[in-house]
N, C-alpha and C positions, 0 to 999 in steps of 0.2 A: 453589801452582795459581791460576791467575786463574779468577774467575767471573764469567762474559757476562753475567749480569744487573747491574742498577745496583744500587749498595748507598746509596741515596739513603734508604729508608726510609719513602718516600712510598708510602701503599696506594692503589689506585683505589678509588672509591666504588662501592658496590653497584649494579649497573644492574639493575631490575627491569623486567620484561617491561611493556608500555605497557599501560594499560588499555583496554579496548575502549570507544568512546564510544556513548553511549544511542542504540540504533536509534529513527526516528520515522518514524511512518507518511506514506505520500504524502496530501497534502490532495486531495479531492475534494468535489465539491457532492452533496447529498443527492436521491436521486430521491423527490420527493414523490407523483406521479401516477404511477408505472408501470403497466404492464401486469399482469395477473392471474398471465401465467405467469412473468415475472421476478422477481415476488414470490415465488412457489411457488419458483422456482429459488434465491431470495435472491441474486440478481445484481443489477446496476446496469442500470437499463431506461434508453435514450436518448428515451425517451417520445415518437417520430415516431410521427404516426398516419397511415394507419390501421394499417401493421403496423410495429412498432419496430424496430430493425437486428438484435437478437439473434435474434428471432423469424422474422424473414426468413431470417437467416442459418441458422437450424435448421429451416426450414419447417414450423413450429408454429403454431396458431391463436392470434392475439394478440387481446386484448380488453382494453379499458380500463374502469375504473370510471365512472360517469357523470360528468360535469363539472358542478360547483357555481358557478355565476355569483356569489353572494355572496361565496364564500372566496377569497383572493388569496392 
């Protein structure tokens, strides 16, 4: 009887599944002077005055903290 497998005796190396690469978060700029509504909802404010984009989209009141002239 003939065997269809090769008889070289070489075995295939164990193939393990590839490791999942570490996920990285997308970079973004921090919103330092966002409106109170965005701060309360914990979303990023685009800081456009007098009404930010998130508040104008949701038809919500938008109020910002007072501007500090000496802080940059």
